[in-house]
C-alpha angles and dihedrals in degrees: 000000000000111000128194113186121207090339134134097233140021126190143165115217119203118247121253142072093295096050093108092060105031122089110251119243091236124033125154128185127186123199119224096024093195122044122202117187127184111215114309104001144126139228131191115226119197119214118201126191111208096169128102097248131065114251138201112215122201124199122222127171123222142166120270132214145151125231122227091277094049099258114146119250133196108227132189110274118247123182107336126218092188132080127184128201131229100026094200131034135176116216127190121216107288091010133126138221131191124224121191114215113198127187123206111176116186119257094253097041117151108259118252138042124341116184129205134172127231111201116207107196128179120222114253112286120196118220128181093281110017148010114258134203123175123203123195121190118215114193114215118192118193115195111206115210121254140073113347117217121196115186130147124180135177109231101180143007123200132181111224131173106299095345148067117229120206123188108213122194123204101210093171130087101244132071111262127207105197111220121213093238091053094054119063124173115191117193117201138181127190091277095054142270116357099183144331115227134195112200121220116267115278135187119221124184122226116284091008140111132237129195112221116197120197122188109245127165105173100084106145117135128344117326133201111222118195116194126197113186135168136165115258164350103300091051113219122193105316127230112240131207135165129214133188110219133181131197114265117254112275093016117142131198 
């Protein structure tokens, strides 16, 4: 099975020298690829089949999460606030189908973002050499009304071989995408500043942790690492914290 997780398009290209030019037998595109709903709302998602074979797509709901390094995960589904109609569509090559995504949060829902995953899976399709199924993941974020809290903190800094690792906690109730300009890591030794670093952007779900790794090769002796971090953009006044870190035993530059 070919899986595309939280992506806009998923395709299977045939093997062979002409694979880069030939249309794949199965290709599925969803627009929009990410659905954000405020309270009780609805959104139409258009599925397009650009492959050479007709497909039947089935809709299944699942839980959604990110691991410490930001990789998407399919989780067991608990109580769902999202419904999708129809739950099965047949699409001819080059054809389209419309899905209606509807959110219905309970009256006393916790304010903030609640993410679910809608899995769009084609029925098995047999080609000349194998049986193919394609799965496309559509992330649906429902924002329940109420007081919005945005708070990011750095809980821990460790010096690993050739990298700094920062454990970031999202203590707010909305999904945060940390922008480079809102995240500054300053590394100092006794003589002064060694380097200022801006980690790559990362997404962290509410009430969750994310591990941010930054390449770093100058690891001799104890270092003072100052971290300034704020949600954004825009970047409001950042929270600041300093850590003293030392190379792990046996670590080499």
